[in-house]
Gaussian input, Z-matrix of N, CA and C with variables (Angstrom, degrees):
# hf/3-21g

backbone

0 1
 N
 C     1     B1
 C     2     B2     1     A1
 N     3     B3     2     A2     1     D1
 C     4     B4     3     A3     2     D2
 C     5     B5     4     A4     3     D3
 N     6     B6     5     A5     4     D4
 C     7     B7     6     A6     5     D5
 C     8     B8     7     A7     6     D6
 N     9     B9     8     A8     7     D7
 C    10    B10     9     A9     8     D8
 C    11    B11    10    A10     9     D9
 N    12    B12    11    A11    10    D10
 C    13    B13    12    A12    11    D11
 C    14    B14    13    A13    12    D12
 N    15    B15    14    A14    13    D13
 C    16    B16    15    A15    14    D14
 C    17    B17    16    A16    15    D15
 N    18    B18    17    A17    16    D16
 C    19    B19    18    A18    17    D17
 C    20    B20    19    A19    18    D18
 N    21    B21    20    A20    19    D19
 C    22    B22    21    A21    20    D20
 C    23    B23    22    A22    21    D21
 N    24    B24    23    A23    22    D22
 C    25    B25    24    A24    23    D23
 C    26    B26    25    A25    24    D24
 N    27    B27    26    A26    25    D25
 C    28    B28    27    A27    26    D26
 C    29    B29    28    A28    27    D27
 N    30    B30    29    A29    28    D28
 C    31    B31    30    A30    29    D29
 C    32    B32    31    A31    30    D30
 N    33    B33    32    A32    31    D31
 C    34    B34    33    A33    32    D32
 C    35    B35    34    A34    33    D33
 N    36    B36    35    A35    34    D34
 C    37    B37    36    A36    35    D35
 C    38    B38    37    A37    36    D36
 N    39    B39    38    A38    37    D37
 C    40    B40    39    A39    38    D38
 C    41    B41    40    A40    39    D39
 N    42    B42    41    A41    40    D40
 C    43    B43    42    A42    41    D41
 C    44    B44    43    A43    42    D42
 N    45    B45    44    A44    43    D43
 C    46    B46    45    A45    44    D44
 C    47    B47    46    A46    45    D45
 N    48    B48    47    A47    46    D46
 C    49    B49    48    A48    47    D47
 C    50    B50    49    A49    48    D48
 N    51    B51    50    A50    49    D49
 C    52    B52    51    A51    50    D50
 C    53    B53    52    A52    51    D51
 N    54    B54    53    A53    52    D52
 C    55    B55    54    A54    53    D53
 C    56    B56    55    A55    54    D54
 N    57    B57    56    A56    55    D55
 C    58    B58    57    A57    56    D56
 C    59    B59    58    A58    57    D57
 N    60    B60    59    A59    58    D58
 C    61    B61    60    A60    59    D59
 C    62    B62    61    A61    60    D60
 N    63    B63    62    A62    61    D61
 C    64    B64    63    A63    62    D62
 C    65    B65    64    A64    63    D63
 N    66    B66    65    A65    64    D64
 C    67    B67    66    A66    65    D65
 C    68    B68    67    A67    66    D66
 N    69    B69    68    A68    67    D67
 C    70    B70    69    A69    68    D68
 C    71    B71    70    A70    69    D69
 N    72    B72    71    A71    70    D70
 C    73    B73    72    A72    71    D71
 C    74    B74    73    A73    72    D72
 N    75    B75    74    A74    73    D73
 C    76    B76    75    A75    74    D74
 C    77    B77    76    A76    75    D75
 N    78    B78    77    A77    76    D76
 C    79    B79    78    A78    77    D77
 C    80    B80    79    A79    78    D78
 N    81    B81    80    A80    79    D79
 C    82    B82    81    A81    80    D80
 C    83    B83    82    A82    81    D81
 N    84    B84    83    A83    82    D82
 C    85    B85    84    A84    83    D83
 C    86    B86    85    A85    84    D84
 N    87    B87    86    A86    85    D85
 C    88    B88    87    A87    86    D86
 C    89    B89    88    A88    87    D87
 N    90    B90    89    A89    88    D88
 C    91    B91    90    A90    89    D89
 C    92    B92    91    A91    90    D90
 N    93    B93    92    A92    91    D91
 C    94    B94    93    A93    92    D92
 C    95    B95    94    A94    93    D93
 N    96    B96    95    A95    94    D94
 C    97    B97    96    A96    95    D95
 C    98    B98    97    A97    96    D96
 N    99    B99    98    A98    97    D97
 C   100   B100    99    A99    98    D98
 C   101   B101   100   A100    99    D99
 N   102   B102   101   A101   100   D100
 C   103   B103   102   A102   101   D101
 C   104   B104   103   A103   102   D102
 N   105   B105   104   A104   103   D103
 C   106   B106   105   A105   104   D104
 C   107   B107   106   A106   105   D105
 N   108   B108   107   A107   106   D106
 C   109   B109   108   A108   107   D107
 C   110   B110   109   A109   108   D108
 N   111   B111   110   A110   109   D109
 C   112   B112   111   A111   110   D110
 C   113   B113   112   A112   111   D111
 N   114   B114   113   A113   112   D112
 C   115   B115   114   A114   113   D113
 C   116   B116   115   A115   114   D114
 N   117   B117   116   A116   115   D115
 C   118   B118   117   A117   116   D116
 C   119   B119   118   A118   117   D117
 N   120   B120   119   A119   118   D118
 C   121   B121   120   A120   119   D119
 C   122   B122   121   A121   120   D120
 N   123   B123   122   A122   121   D121
 C   124   B124   123   A123   122   D122
 C   125   B125   124   A124   123   D123
 N   126   B126   125   A125   124   D124
 C   127   B127   126   A126   125   D125
 C   128   B128   127   A127   126   D126
 N   129   B129   128   A128   127   D127
 C   130   B130   129   A129   128   D128
 C   131   B131   130   A130   129   D129
 N   132   B132   131   A131   130   D130
 C   133   B133   132   A132   131   D131
 C   134   B134   133   A133   132   D132
 N   135   B135   134   A134   133   D133
 C   136   B136   135   A135   134   D134
 C   137   B137   136   A136   135   D135
 N   138   B138   137   A137   136   D136
 C   139   B139   138   A138   137   D137
 C   140   B140   139   A139   138   D138
 N   141   B141   140   A140   139   D139
 C   142   B142   141   A141   140   D140
 C   143   B143   142   A142   141   D141
 N   144   B144   143   A143   142   D142
 C   145   B145   144   A144   143   D143
 C   146   B146   145   A145   144   D144
 N   147   B147   146   A146   145   D145
 C   148   B148   147   A147   146   D146
 C   149   B149   148   A148   147   D147
 N   150   B150   149   A149   148   D148
 C   151   B151   150   A150   149   D149
 C   152   B152   151   A151   150   D150
 N   153   B153   152   A152   151   D151
 C   154   B154   153   A153   152   D152
 C   155   B155   154   A154   153   D153
 N   156   B156   155   A155   154   D154
 C   157   B157   156   A156   155   D155
 C   158   B158   157   A157   156   D156
 N   159   B159   158   A158   157   D157
 C   160   B160   159   A159   158   D158
 C   161   B161   160   A160   159   D159
 N   162   B162   161   A161   160   D160
 C   163   B163   162   A162   161   D161
 C   164   B164   163   A163   162   D162
 N   165   B165   164   A164   163   D163
 C   166   B166   165   A165   164   D164
 C   167   B167   166   A166   165   D165
 N   168   B168   167   A167   166   D166
 C   169   B169   168   A168   167   D167
 C   170   B170   169   A169   168   D168
 N   171   B171   170   A170   169   D169
 C   172   B172   171   A171   170   D170
 C   173   B173   172   A172   171   D171
 N   174   B174   173   A173   172   D172
 C   175   B175   174   A174   173   D173
 C   176   B176   175   A175   174   D174
 N   177   B177   176   A176   175   D175
 C   178   B178   177   A177   176   D176
 C   179   B179   178   A178   177   D177
 N   180   B180   179   A179   178   D178
 C   181   B181   180   A180   179   D179
 C   182   B182   181   A181   180   D180
 N   183   B183   182   A182   181   D181
 C   184   B184   183   A183   182   D182
 C   185   B185   184   A184   183   D183
 N   186   B186   185   A185   184   D184
 C   187   B187   186   A186   185   D185
 C   188   B188   187   A187   186   D186
 N   189   B189   188   A188   187   D187
 C   190   B190   189   A189   188   D188
 C   191   B191   190   A190   189   D189
 N   192   B192   191   A191   190   D190
 C   193   B193   192   A192   191   D191
 C   194   B194   193   A193   192   D192
 N   195   B195   194   A194   193   D193
 C   196   B196   195   A195   194   D194
 C   197   B197   196   A196   195   D195
 N   198   B198   197   A197   196   D196
 C   199   B199   198   A198   197   D197
 C   200   B200   199   A199   198   D198
 N   201   B201   200   A200   199   D199
 C   202   B202   201   A201   200   D200
 C   203   B203   202   A202   201   D201
 N   204   B204   203   A203   202   D202
 C   205   B205   204   A204   203   D203
 C   206   B206   205   A205   204   D204
 N   207   B207   206   A206   205   D205
 C   208   B208   207   A207   206   D206
 C   209   B209   208   A208   207   D207
 N   210   B210   209   A209   208   D208
 C   211   B211   210   A210   209   D209
 C   212   B212   211   A211   210   D210
 N   213   B213   212   A212   211   D211
 C   214   B214   213   A213   212   D212
 C   215   B215   214   A214   213   D213
 N   216   B216   215   A215   214   D214
 C   217   B217   216   A216   215   D215
 C   218   B218   217   A217   216   D216
 N   219   B219   218   A218   217   D217
 C   220   B220   219   A219   218   D218
 C   221   B221   220   A220   219   D219
 N   222   B222   221   A221   220   D220
 C   223   B223   222   A222   221   D221
 C   224   B224   223   A223   222   D222
 N   225   B225   224   A224   223   D223
 C   226   B226   225   A225   224   D224
 C   227   B227   226   A226   225   D225
 N   228   B228   227   A227   226   D226
 C   229   B229   228   A228   227   D227
 C   230   B230   229   A229   228   D228
 N   231   B231   230   A230   229   D229
 C   232   B232   231   A231   230   D230
 C   233   B233   232   A232   231   D231
 N   234   B234   233   A233   232   D232
 C   235   B235   234   A234   233   D233
 C   236   B236   235   A235   234   D234
 N   237   B237   236   A236   235   D235
 C   238   B238   237   A237   236   D236
 C   239   B239   238   A238   237   D237
 N   240   B240   239   A239   238   D238
 C   241   B241   240   A240   239   D239
 C   242   B242   241   A241   240   D240
 N   243   B243   242   A242   241   D241
 C   244   B244   243   A243   242   D242
 C   245   B245   244   A244   243   D243
 N   246   B246   245   A245   244   D244
 C   247   B247   246   A246   245   D245
 C   248   B248   247   A247   246   D246
 N   249   B249   248   A248   247   D247
 C   250   B250   249   A249   248   D248
 C   251   B251   250   A250   249   D249
 N   252   B252   251   A251   250   D250
 C   253   B253   252   A252   251   D251
 C   254   B254   253   A253   252   D252
 N   255   B255   254   A254   253   D253
 C   256   B256   255   A255   254   D254
 C   257   B257   256   A256   255   D255
 N   258   B258   257   A257   256   D256
 C   259   B259   258   A258   257   D257
 C   260   B260   259   A259   258   D258
 N   261   B261   260   A260   259   D259
 C   262   B262   261   A261   260   D260
 C   263   B263   262   A262   261   D261

   B1=1.3410
   B2=1.5470
   B3=1.3019
   B4=1.4732
   B5=1.5035
   B6=1.2988
   B7=1.5402
   B8=1.5966
   B9=1.2506
   B10=1.4823
   B11=1.5234
   B12=1.2941
   B13=1.4712
   B14=1.5626
   B15=1.3582
   B16=1.4627
   B17=1.6253
   B18=1.2664
   B19=1.4483
   B20=1.6199
   B21=1.3100
   B22=1.5305
   B23=1.5365
   B24=1.3415
   B25=1.4266
   B26=1.4864
   B27=1.3367
   B28=1.3492
   B29=1.5597
   B30=1.3895
   B31=1.5103
   B32=1.4862
   B33=1.3944
   B34=1.4852
   B35=1.5242
   B36=1.2334
   B37=1.5024
   B38=1.5388
   B39=1.3169
   B40=1.4201
   B41=1.5033
   B42=1.3468
   B43=1.4831
   B44=1.5173
   B45=1.3023
   B46=1.4161
   B47=1.5611
   B48=1.2504
   B49=1.4790
   B50=1.4645
   B51=1.4493
   B52=1.4681
   B53=1.4335
   B54=1.3362
   B55=1.3963
   B56=1.5393
   B57=1.2758
   B58=1.5117
   B59=1.6100
   B60=1.2654
   B61=1.4954
   B62=1.4761
   B63=1.2307
   B64=1.4570
   B65=1.5048
   B66=1.3099
   B67=1.4258
   B68=1.5403
   B69=1.3546
   B70=1.4829
   B71=1.4441
   B72=1.3186
   B73=1.4735
   B74=1.5042
   B75=1.3418
   B76=1.4314
   B77=1.5537
   B78=1.3288
   B79=1.4956
   B80=1.4886
   B81=1.3644
   B82=1.3778
   B83=1.4925
   B84=1.3505
   B85=1.4827
   B86=1.5281
   B87=1.3908
   B88=1.4466
   B89=1.4897
   B90=1.3769
   B91=1.4123
   B92=1.5607
   B93=1.3100
   B94=1.5542
   B95=1.5533
   B96=1.3118
   B97=1.4626
   B98=1.6156
   B99=1.3495
   B100=1.4178
   B101=1.5451
   B102=1.4345
   B103=1.4552
   B104=1.5282
   B105=1.3604
   B106=1.4453
   B107=1.5088
   B108=1.4023
   B109=1.4157
   B110=1.5538
   B111=1.3287
   B112=1.4358
   B113=1.6226
   B114=1.2593
   B115=1.5146
   B116=1.3964
   B117=1.3425
   B118=1.5387
   B119=1.5385
   B120=1.2378
   B121=1.4532
   B122=1.4877
   B123=1.3685
   B124=1.4120
   B125=1.5763
   B126=1.2341
   B127=1.4608
   B128=1.5017
   B129=1.3944
   B130=1.3729
   B131=1.4628
   B132=1.2956
   B133=1.4558
   B134=1.4727
   B135=1.2572
   B136=1.4279
   B137=1.5502
   B138=1.2211
   B139=1.4328
   B140=1.4621
   B141=1.4032
   B142=1.4219
   B143=1.4903
   B144=1.3195
   B145=1.4277
   B146=1.3637
   B147=1.4416
   B148=1.4657
   B149=1.5645
   B150=1.3339
   B151=1.4225
   B152=1.5519
   B153=1.3085
   B154=1.4822
   B155=1.5293
   B156=1.2644
   B157=1.5290
   B158=1.5721
   B159=1.3047
   B160=1.5037
   B161=1.6277
   B162=1.2839
   B163=1.3641
   B164=1.6277
   B165=1.3373
   B166=1.5523
   B167=1.5491
   B168=1.3286
   B169=1.5297
   B170=1.4632
   B171=1.3580
   B172=1.5021
   B173=1.4850
   B174=1.2490
   B175=1.4584
   B176=1.5226
   B177=1.2730
   B178=1.5117
   B179=1.4979
   B180=1.2702
   B181=1.5129
   B182=1.4987
   B183=1.3694
   B184=1.4654
   B185=1.5236
   B186=1.3502
   B187=1.3703
   B188=1.5370
   B189=1.2777
   B190=1.5013
   B191=1.4826
   B192=1.3456
   B193=1.4940
   B194=1.5116
   B195=1.3703
   B196=1.4778
   B197=1.4241
   B198=1.3574
   B199=1.5251
   B200=1.5822
   B201=1.3256
   B202=1.5085
   B203=1.5493
   B204=1.3693
   B205=1.4309
   B206=1.4860
   B207=1.3298
   B208=1.4786
   B209=1.5512
   B210=1.3180
   B211=1.5121
   B212=1.5614
   B213=1.3344
   B214=1.5198
   B215=1.4758
   B216=1.3427
   B217=1.3934
   B218=1.6028
   B219=1.3685
   B220=1.4090
   B221=1.5749
   B222=1.3191
   B223=1.4546
   B224=1.6079
   B225=1.2787
   B226=1.5026
   B227=1.5523
   B228=1.3761
   B229=1.4142
   B230=1.5190
   B231=1.3542
   B232=1.4501
   B233=1.6090
   B234=1.3281
   B235=1.5147
   B236=1.5421
   B237=1.2326
   B238=1.4410
   B239=1.5263
   B240=1.2710
   B241=1.5256
   B242=1.5187
   B243=1.2664
   B244=1.5089
   B245=1.4720
   B246=1.2961
   B247=1.5327
   B248=1.4669
   B249=1.3327
   B250=1.4797
   B251=1.4845
   B252=1.3227
   B253=1.4138
   B254=1.5475
   B255=1.3197
   B256=1.3794
   B257=1.5609
   B258=1.3284
   B259=1.5229
   B260=1.4173
   B261=1.3304
   B262=1.4213
   B263=1.5176
   A1=111.37
   A2=116.15
   A3=122.32
   A4=109.18
   A5=114.15
   A6=116.75
   A7=106.20
   A8=120.13
   A9=117.79
   A10=112.71
   A11=115.85
   A12=119.55
   A13=109.70
   A14=114.48
   A15=118.29
   A16=110.44
   A17=115.66
   A18=117.80
   A19=109.53
   A20=110.34
   A21=113.59
   A22=109.61
   A23=117.28
   A24=117.65
   A25=112.09
   A26=120.05
   A27=122.44
   A28=114.26
   A29=108.14
   A30=114.84
   A31=117.30
   A32=113.71
   A33=119.11
   A34=112.71
   A35=116.98
   A36=120.93
   A37=106.14
   A38=124.45
   A39=119.89
   A40=110.13
   A41=120.51
   A42=124.11
   A43=107.83
   A44=120.71
   A45=119.82
   A46=109.10
   A47=118.90
   A48=121.80
   A49=114.50
   A50=113.83
   A51=115.91
   A52=116.95
   A53=122.72
   A54=124.35
   A55=107.82
   A56=113.92
   A57=115.62
   A58=107.94
   A59=109.98
   A60=117.91
   A61=110.35
   A62=117.61
   A63=121.88
   A64=107.74
   A65=117.01
   A66=119.38
   A67=112.17
   A68=114.23
   A69=117.78
   A70=109.31
   A71=113.04
   A72=117.04
   A73=111.36
   A74=116.32
   A75=117.34
   A76=107.59
   A77=118.77
   A78=116.68
   A79=116.89
   A80=121.45
   A81=126.61
   A82=115.20
   A83=115.23
   A84=119.05
   A85=108.03
   A86=114.28
   A87=115.28
   A88=112.19
   A89=115.89
   A90=122.11
   A91=113.46
   A92=112.64
   A93=114.05
   A94=112.97
   A95=114.55
   A96=118.34
   A97=110.58
   A98=114.97
   A99=116.92
   A100=117.76
   A101=109.97
   A102=118.31
   A103=109.14
   A104=116.98
   A105=122.77
   A106=113.63
   A107=117.41
   A108=121.32
   A109=113.12
   A110=121.07
   A111=121.98
   A112=105.50
   A113=111.89
   A114=119.28
   A115=113.94
   A116=116.17
   A117=124.41
   A118=110.48
   A119=120.90
   A120=129.71
   A121=109.35
   A122=122.20
   A123=123.67
   A124=106.60
   A125=120.18
   A126=125.33
   A127=120.09
   A128=112.96
   A129=115.34
   A130=112.97
   A131=118.67
   A132=124.27
   A133=111.21
   A134=120.04
   A135=127.54
   A136=108.39
   A137=120.87
   A138=123.15
   A139=111.21
   A140=118.60
   A141=121.72
   A142=112.25
   A143=115.06
   A144=120.59
   A145=113.26
   A146=119.32
   A147=123.18
   A148=111.64
   A149=116.73
   A150=120.12
   A151=110.29
   A152=118.44
   A153=120.09
   A154=110.43
   A155=120.98
   A156=122.34
   A157=109.08
   A158=113.78
   A159=120.24
   A160=102.48
   A161=112.41
   A162=123.38
   A163=109.75
   A164=112.98
   A165=111.56
   A166=104.60
   A167=112.83
   A168=118.83
   A169=107.01
   A170=113.30
   A171=124.11
   A172=107.77
   A173=114.16
   A174=127.71
   A175=107.71
   A176=120.25
   A177=120.96
   A178=113.97
   A179=120.10
   A180=125.31
   A181=110.43
   A182=117.47
   A183=116.80
   A184=114.84
   A185=115.41
   A186=119.70
   A187=113.17
   A188=117.33
   A189=124.14
   A190=105.98
   A191=114.72
   A192=120.47
   A193=108.63
   A194=111.18
   A195=120.11
   A196=111.09
   A197=115.89
   A198=122.50
   A199=105.86
   A200=114.38
   A201=116.44
   A202=111.23
   A203=116.78
   A204=119.44
   A205=108.78
   A206=116.99
   A207=123.58
   A208=110.81
   A209=111.31
   A210=112.92
   A211=107.18
   A212=119.34
   A213=120.30
   A214=110.14
   A215=124.47
   A216=124.06
   A217=114.03
   A218=115.29
   A219=125.13
   A220=112.96
   A221=115.06
   A222=120.08
   A223=111.65
   A224=121.51
   A225=121.79
   A226=106.85
   A227=117.27
   A228=122.81
   A229=105.57
   A230=115.94
   A231=119.60
   A232=108.19
   A233=116.86
   A234=119.45
   A235=109.36
   A236=114.77
   A237=133.76
   A238=114.74
   A239=120.16
   A240=122.48
   A241=112.90
   A242=111.80
   A243=113.48
   A244=113.68
   A245=117.45
   A246=117.94
   A247=110.65
   A248=116.39
   A249=124.44
   A250=106.61
   A251=120.38
   A252=119.29
   A253=117.25
   A254=116.53
   A255=122.63
   A256=114.79
   A257=117.08
   A258=125.49
   A259=109.00
   A260=121.37
   A261=124.05
   A262=112.69
   D1=-50.42
   D2=-177.88
   D3=-61.53
   D4=-38.25
   D5=-176.27
   D6=-71.35
   D7=-36.18
   D8=174.84
   D9=-64.83
   D10=-35.76
   D11=-178.25
   D12=-72.82
   D13=-39.96
   D14=173.89
   D15=-63.09
   D16=-42.28
   D17=-179.78
   D18=-62.78
   D19=-38.61
   D20=-178.88
   D21=-67.72
   D22=-38.70
   D23=177.52
   D24=-65.88
   D25=-38.45
   D26=179.00
   D27=-59.68
   D28=-48.57
   D29=173.04
   D30=-57.20
   D31=-42.72
   D32=172.32
   D33=-56.94
   D34=-51.75
   D35=-174.73
   D36=-71.96
   D37=-32.98
   D38=179.36
   D39=-65.78
   D40=-24.95
   D41=176.82
   D42=-61.91
   D43=-27.25
   D44=-171.12
   D45=-86.29
   D46=3.82
   D47=-179.59
   D48=-58.18
   D49=-41.98
   D50=177.42
   D51=-71.06
   D52=-13.01
   D53=-179.08
   D54=-92.00
   D55=166.56
   D56=174.76
   D57=-83.51
   D58=138.58
   D59=-177.84
   D60=-118.00
   D61=150.01
   D62=177.55
   D63=-101.85
   D64=111.19
   D65=179.19
   D66=-68.63
   D67=146.14
   D68=-179.12
   D69=-74.32
   D70=129.72
   D71=177.82
   D72=-72.00
   D73=154.07
   D74=-177.45
   D75=-64.04
   D76=-37.22
   D77=179.08
   D78=-65.94
   D79=-14.11
   D80=176.62
   D81=-84.63
   D82=-12.13
   D83=-175.43
   D84=-107.52
   D85=132.95
   D86=-177.18
   D87=-63.91
   D88=147.57
   D89=-178.27
   D90=-55.71
   D91=-35.33
   D92=178.60
   D93=-64.03
   D94=-27.06
   D95=175.18
   D96=-68.54
   D97=-48.81
   D98=179.48
   D99=-59.94
   D100=-29.58
   D101=-179.15
   D102=-63.46
   D103=-31.77
   D104=-172.40
   D105=-88.74
   D106=-17.10
   D107=-177.08
   D108=-74.12
   D109=126.41
   D110=-179.24
   D111=-61.94
   D112=157.89
   D113=177.50
   D114=-68.05
   D115=-27.50
   D116=-175.20
   D117=-74.54
   D118=-18.70
   D119=-174.82
   D120=-67.20
   D121=116.36
   D122=179.59
   D123=-74.30
   D124=119.52
   D125=-176.03
   D126=-112.08
   D127=19.00
   D128=177.86
   D129=-70.01
   D130=-32.32
   D131=176.24
   D132=-119.78
   D133=94.67
   D134=-168.70
   D135=-127.33
   D136=135.33
   D137=174.03
   D138=-142.82
   D139=156.17
   D140=169.39
   D141=-99.76
   D142=127.34
   D143=-177.33
   D144=-78.17
   D145=174.62
   D146=-179.76
   D147=-64.41
   D148=-17.76
   D149=-178.21
   D150=-87.36
   D151=1.82
   D152=179.18
   D153=89.51
   D154=-7.47
   D155=-176.70
   D156=-95.61
   D157=157.61
   D158=-174.07
   D159=-95.16
   D160=148.60
   D161=175.89
   D162=-133.57
   D163=146.87
   D164=175.44
   D165=-127.68
   D166=157.77
   D167=179.17
   D168=-90.13
   D169=121.89
   D170=175.04
   D171=-103.09
   D172=127.25
   D173=-178.42
   D174=-97.05
   D175=92.74
   D176=177.88
   D177=-90.16
   D178=-178.14
   D179=-178.44
   D180=-74.57
   D181=-24.20
   D182=-179.78
   D183=-117.81
   D184=-21.03
   D185=-177.02
   D186=-152.26
   D187=160.15
   D188=173.17
   D189=-114.88
   D190=128.10
   D191=-175.98
   D192=-141.00
   D193=152.64
   D194=167.30
   D195=-79.15
   D196=129.72
   D197=-174.84
   D198=-124.84
   D199=135.66
   D200=176.97
   D201=-62.65
   D202=136.48
   D203=172.31
   D204=-77.51
   D205=122.21
   D206=179.01
   D207=-113.17
   D208=149.42
   D209=179.19
   D210=-82.20
   D211=-172.84
   D212=-178.98
   D213=-70.72
   D214=-14.44
   D215=172.75
   D216=-93.76
   D217=10.05
   D218=178.15
   D219=70.06
   D220=15.26
   D221=172.87
   D222=-77.55
   D223=134.34
   D224=178.77
   D225=-61.13
   D226=136.45
   D227=178.36
   D228=-87.31
   D229=115.92
   D230=-172.87
   D231=-134.66
   D232=157.56
   D233=168.54
   D234=-133.44
   D235=117.22
   D236=-1.54
   D237=-63.68
   D238=151.54
   D239=-178.14
   D240=-63.33
   D241=142.29
   D242=172.21
   D243=-81.46
   D244=155.30
   D245=176.74
   D246=-69.02
   D247=144.62
   D248=-179.63
   D249=-73.19
   D250=152.98
   D251=177.37
   D252=-52.72
   D253=-42.29
   D254=178.63
   D255=-67.61
   D256=-9.16
   D257=178.98
   D258=-94.26
   D259=-15.67
   D260=-176.53
   D261=-82.24

């Protein structure tokens, strides 16, 4: 069920690619979020989705899509933070 919802959100957000988006400024994102974002994540175009999680725009060879920002443990980076699987 969660996978279907996540896929739906990705499809919804990818529909926004043709429109102008306002990237999230670094000042608008809590420091705790920046600490969890891997250095390899391109953050020029970052936004916070309605689910509270952050997404970045990935420009691939065939398509441009919104992808969830994940920490080094592959947990989505959200504000407020989501519980880790071992905490549930």
